[in-house]
C-alpha positions in Angstrom: 13.1 132.3 -129.9 9.4 131.9 -129.2 7.6 130.6 -132.3 5.3 133.6 -132.7 8.0 136.2 -132.5 8.8 135.6 -136.2 5.2 136.7 -137.0 4.0 139.0 -134.2 5.7 141.4 -131.9 5.7 140.7 -128.2 3.3 143.7 -127.7 0.8 142.4 -130.3 1.0 138.9 -128.8 0.2 140.4 -125.4 -2.8 142.3 -126.9 -4.1 139.1 -128.5 -3.9 137.1 -125.3 -5.6 139.9 -123.3 -8.4 140.2 -125.9 -8.9 136.4 -125.8 -9.2 136.4 -122.0 -11.7 139.4 -122.2 -13.8 137.5 -124.8 -13.8 134.4 -122.7 -14.9 136.5 -119.7 -17.8 138.0 -121.7 -18.9 134.5 -122.8 -18.8 133.2 -119.2 -20.6 136.2 -117.8 -23.3 136.0 -120.6 -23.8 132.3 -119.9 -24.1 132.9 -116.2 -26.6 135.7 -116.8 -28.7 133.5 -119.0 -28.8 130.8 -116.4 -29.7 133.2 -113.7 -32.5 134.8 -115.8 -33.8 131.3 -116.7 -33.8 130.3 -113.0 -35.6 133.6 -112.1 -38.1 133.0 -114.8 -38.8 129.5 -113.7 -39.3 130.7 -110.1 -41.6 133.4 -111.3 -43.6 130.9 -113.4 -44.0 128.6 -110.4 -45.0 131.5 -108.1 -47.7 132.6 -110.5 -49.0 129.1 -111.0 -49.2 128.4 -107.3 -51.0 131.7 -106.7 -53.5 131.1 -109.5 -54.0 127.5 -108.4 -54.9 128.6 -104.9 -57.4 131.2 -106.1 -59.1 129.0 -108.6 -59.2 126.0 -106.3 -60.9 128.1 -103.5 -63.6 129.4 -105.8 -64.2 126.1 -107.5 -64.8 124.6 -104.1 -67.3 127.5 -103.4 -69.1 126.8 -106.7 -69.4 123.1 -105.8 -71.1 124.1 -102.5 -73.4 126.7 -104.1 -74.6 124.6 -107.0 -78.2 123.6 -106.3 -79.7 120.2 -107.1 -82.0 119.9 -110.1 -85.1 120.1 -107.9 -83.9 123.2 -106.0 -82.9 124.8 -109.3 -86.4 124.3 -110.7 -88.0 125.7 -107.5 -85.7 128.7 -107.6 -86.5 129.5 -111.2 -90.2 129.2 -110.5 -89.9 131.7 -107.6 -88.1 134.2 -109.8 -90.7 133.8 -112.5 -93.4 134.8 -110.1 -91.7 138.2 -109.7 -91.7 138.3 -105.9 -88.2 137.0 -105.3 -84.8 138.6 -106.1 -81.9 136.0 -105.8 -78.8 136.9 -103.8 -75.9 136.3 -106.2 -72.3 137.1 -105.6 -70.9 140.2 -107.3 -67.3 139.5 -106.6 -65.4 138.0 -109.5 -62.9 136.2 -107.3 -60.1 137.3 -109.6 -57.9 139.5 -107.5 -54.8 137.4 -108.0 -55.5 137.0 -111.7 -56.0 140.8 -112.1 -52.7 141.4 -110.3 -50.6 139.1 -112.5 -52.4 139.5 -115.8 -49.5 141.6 -117.2 -47.1 138.6 -116.6 -49.5 135.8 -117.7 -47.5 135.5 -121.0 -44.5 134.0 -119.2 -46.5 130.9 -118.3 -46.2 127.8 -120.5 -48.6 128.0 -123.5 -50.7 124.9 -122.6 -51.5 126.5 -119.2 -52.6 129.9 -120.4 -55.8 129.0 -122.3 -57.6 127.0 -119.5 -56.8 129.9 -117.0 -58.0 132.6 -119.3 -61.2 130.6 -120.2 -62.0 130.1 -116.5 -61.7 133.8 -115.6 -63.6 134.8 -118.7 -66.5 132.6 -117.7 -66.2 134.0 -114.1 -66.5 137.5 -115.5 -69.6 136.6 -117.6 -71.1 135.1 -114.4 -70.7 138.4 -112.6 -72.2 140.5 -115.4 -75.1 138.1 -115.7 -75.8 138.2 -111.9 -75.8 142.0 -112.0 -78.3 142.1 -114.9 -80.5 139.4 -113.3 -80.8 141.4 -110.0 -81.7 144.5 -112.0 -84.6 143.1 -113.8 -85.8 140.4 -111.3 -88.8 142.5 -110.1 -89.7 144.1 -113.4 -89.6 141.1 -115.7 -90.0 137.8 -113.9 -90.1 135.7 -117.1 -86.9 137.1 -118.5 -85.2 136.9 -115.1 -86.2 133.2 -114.8 -84.6 132.4 -118.1 -81.5 134.4 -117.1 -81.4 132.4 -113.8 -81.4 129.1 -115.8 -78.6 130.5 -118.0 -76.7 131.5 -114.8 -77.0 128.0 -113.3 -75.8 126.5 -116.5 -72.9 128.9 -116.7 -72.1 128.1 -113.1 -71.7 124.4 -114.0 -69.6 125.3 -117.0 -67.4 127.7 -115.0 -66.9 125.0 -112.3 -65.9 122.4 -114.9 -63.5 124.9 -116.5 -62.0 125.7 -113.1 -61.5 122.0 -112.5 -59.6 121.7 -115.8 -57.5 124.7 -115.0 -56.6 123.1 -111.6 -55.6 119.9 -113.4 -53.4 121.7 -115.8 -51.8 123.9 -113.2 -51.1 121.0 -110.9 -49.6 118.9 -113.7 -47.5 121.8 -114.9 -46.1 122.3 -111.4 -45.3 118.7 -111.2 -43.7 118.0 -114.6 -43.7 121.2 -116.7 -45.3 122.0 -120.0 -44.4 118.6 -121.4 -46.4 116.8 -118.7 -49.4 119.1 -119.5 -49.1 118.2 -123.2 -49.1 114.5 -122.4 -52.1 114.9 -120.1 -54.1 116.7 -122.8 -53.1 114.1 -125.4 -54.4 111.4 -123.0 -57.6 113.3 -122.5 -58.1 113.6 -126.2 -57.4 109.9 -126.8 -59.9 108.9 -124.0 -62.5 111.2 -125.5 -62.1 109.7 -129.0 -62.2 106.1 -127.5 -65.3 106.9 -125.6 -66.9 108.4 -128.7 -66.0 105.3 -130.7 -67.6 103.0 -128.1 -70.9 104.9 -127.9 -71.2 106.0 -131.6 -72.6 102.7 -132.9 -75.4 102.7 -130.3 -76.1 106.3 -130.8 -76.4 105.8 -134.6 -78.6 102.8 -134.1 -81.0 104.8 -131.8 -81.0 107.6 -134.3 -81.9 105.2 -137.1 -84.7 103.7 -135.0 -86.2 107.2 -134.2 -86.0 108.2 -137.9 -87.6 104.9 -138.9 -90.4 105.3 -136.3 -91.0 108.9 -137.5 -91.2 107.8 -141.1 -93.7 105.1 -140.2 -95.8 107.6 -138.2 -95.8 110.1 -141.1 -96.9 107.4 -143.5 -99.7 106.2 -141.3 -101.1 109.8 -141.0 -101.4 110.1 -144.8 -105.0 109.2 -145.7 -103.9 108.0 -149.1 -101.3 105.6 -147.5 -98.4 107.4 -149.2 
């Protein structure tokens, strides 16, 4: 007699076996679904990163070509201050891809999101500043000149932010979020090391300036105090 017949009827044994196979089937299907969803998510992440990388890289290149030299920047600001020159500044934010994928930005790895959002935020501020500058260029040359100086400074900051976003996206496509974390840790370590190298000299120069200022203030006191 089969060993289980003493405890379970043949019909109940069949039901248990059937239920066991069904449960195993559910587990297998759920595992396959999770793997498929994970693969689709990784593919979607990579597609988003490549699209954003292409858009950011193209605009950063344009910013590098548009950034004037220090002498040209001074001449440009002087012309705007005179009130007879309205600069031609781009109004397009160059964020079409970002605007199209903003709803899915949360699926990207956390270390990648902040540099991307910062870059596009600066890009948006540049666009708003350009609009305001054109609006007041003829009516208030002094204010427009200061805004132009701010715009050029913001252009440099946006370019540097874009370069950082390119580095992060490229590293993430190569090695994932862990590679980005390692890169950022290395950047931080290099910044700390550079600060440690220059800090003694900076402090020495600061002490010399303070000492020279103290001597100057003492010599200007007619009572010698």
